[in-house]
C-alpha positions as CSV (number, residue, x, y, z in Angstrom):
1,X,111.9,110.3,100.3
2,X,114.6,108.2,98.6
3,X,116.5,108.0,101.9
4,X,113.4,106.6,103.6
5,X,113.0,104.0,100.8
6,X,116.6,102.9,101.1
7,X,116.2,102.5,104.9
8,X,113.0,100.5,104.5
9,X,114.5,98.2,101.8
10,X,117.6,97.7,103.9
11,X,115.4,96.7,106.9
12,X,113.4,94.3,104.7
13,X,116.6,92.8,103.4
14,X,118.1,92.3,106.9
15,X,114.8,90.8,108.2
16,X,114.7,88.4,105.2
17,X,118.3,87.3,105.9
18,X,117.3,86.8,109.6
19,X,114.3,84.7,108.4
20,X,116.6,82.5,106.3
21,X,118.9,81.9,109.2
22,X,116.0,81.2,111.5
23,X,114.5,78.6,109.2
24,X,117.9,77.0,108.5
25,X,118.5,76.6,112.2
26,X,115.0,75.2,112.8
27,X,114.4,77.8,115.5
28,X,110.7,78.3,114.7
29,X,110.0,80.2,117.9
30,X,111.2,83.5,116.4
31,X,109.7,82.9,113.0
32,X,106.2,84.5,113.6
33,X,107.7,87.6,115.2
34,X,110.2,88.1,112.4
35,X,107.6,87.5,109.7
36,X,105.2,90.1,111.4
37,X,108.0,92.6,111.6
38,X,109.0,92.1,108.0
39,X,105.3,92.4,106.9
40,X,105.1,95.8,108.7
41,X,108.1,97.0,106.8
42,X,106.6,95.9,103.5
43,X,103.3,97.6,104.4
44,X,105.2,100.8,105.2
45,X,106.5,100.9,101.6
46,X,103.0,101.9,100.5
47,X,103.2,105.0,102.6
48,X,106.5,106.2,101.2
49,X,105.1,107.0,97.8
50,X,108.0,106.2,95.5
51,X,107.9,105.2,91.8
52,X,108.4,101.7,90.5
53,X,111.7,102.8,89.0
54,X,113.0,104.1,92.3
55,X,111.9,100.9,94.1
56,X,113.5,98.7,91.5
57,X,116.8,100.4,91.6
58,X,117.0,100.3,95.4
59,X,115.7,96.7,95.4
60,X,118.5,95.6,93.0
61,X,121.2,97.3,95.0
62,X,120.2,95.1,98.1
63,X,119.5,92.0,95.9
64,X,116.2,91.7,97.7
65,X,114.6,89.6,94.9
66,X,117.4,86.9,95.3
67,X,116.9,86.9,99.0
68,X,113.2,86.5,98.7
69,X,113.5,83.6,96.2
70,X,116.0,81.9,98.6
71,X,113.5,82.4,101.4
72,X,110.6,81.0,99.5
73,X,112.5,77.9,98.3
74,X,113.7,77.3,101.9
75,X,110.2,77.7,103.3
76,X,108.8,75.3,100.7
77,X,111.5,72.7,101.4
78,X,110.9,72.9,105.2
79,X,107.1,72.7,104.7
80,X,107.6,69.6,102.6
81,X,109.8,68.0,105.2
82,X,107.4,68.8,108.0
83,X,104.4,67.5,105.9
84,X,106.3,64.2,105.3
85,X,106.9,63.8,109.0
86,X,103.3,64.5,109.9
87,X,102.2,62.0,107.3
88,X,104.4,59.3,108.8
89,X,103.1,60.1,112.3
90,X,99.5,60.0,111.1
91,X,100.0,56.7,109.3
92,X,101.7,55.2,112.4
93,X,98.8,56.4,114.6
94,X,96.3,54.9,112.2
95,X,98.1,51.6,112.1
96,X,98.4,51.5,115.9
97,X,94.7,52.3,116.4
98,X,93.7,49.7,113.8
99,X,95.9,47.1,115.5
100,X,94.6,47.9,119.0
101,X,91.0,47.8,117.8
102,X,91.6,44.5,116.1
103,X,93.2,43.0,119.2
104,X,90.3,44.1,121.4
105,X,87.8,42.5,119.0
106,X,89.8,39.3,119.0
107,X,90.1,39.1,122.7
108,X,86.3,39.3,123.1
109,X,85.9,36.3,120.8
110,X,88.3,34.2,122.8
111,X,87.0,35.1,126.2
112,X,83.6,33.6,125.6
113,X,82.8,30.3,127.2
114,X,81.8,27.5,125.0
């Protein structure tokens, strides 16, 4: 039982490190697959049937908590960067559409014969 716990925590730790590297390199194509794989490992922890103390001791030895905090901060940072880029694109699209709409209205006024 303890051996299986160590194996699972080690796998979660390596997948978390892989996620961090993936996000840092902006290679988002592998992100979903790695997240799904990590989630399956986390779900398998429920089937092991270990105590909280056993889990905590193994988790501390692999510094999983620190890795998870680093991953969450990095994901939040990337999310903010992407959101800012999307906001700029949306704003530019709105301005362009408004300008084009304004120009078509103005051209109709000037094309009338007096």
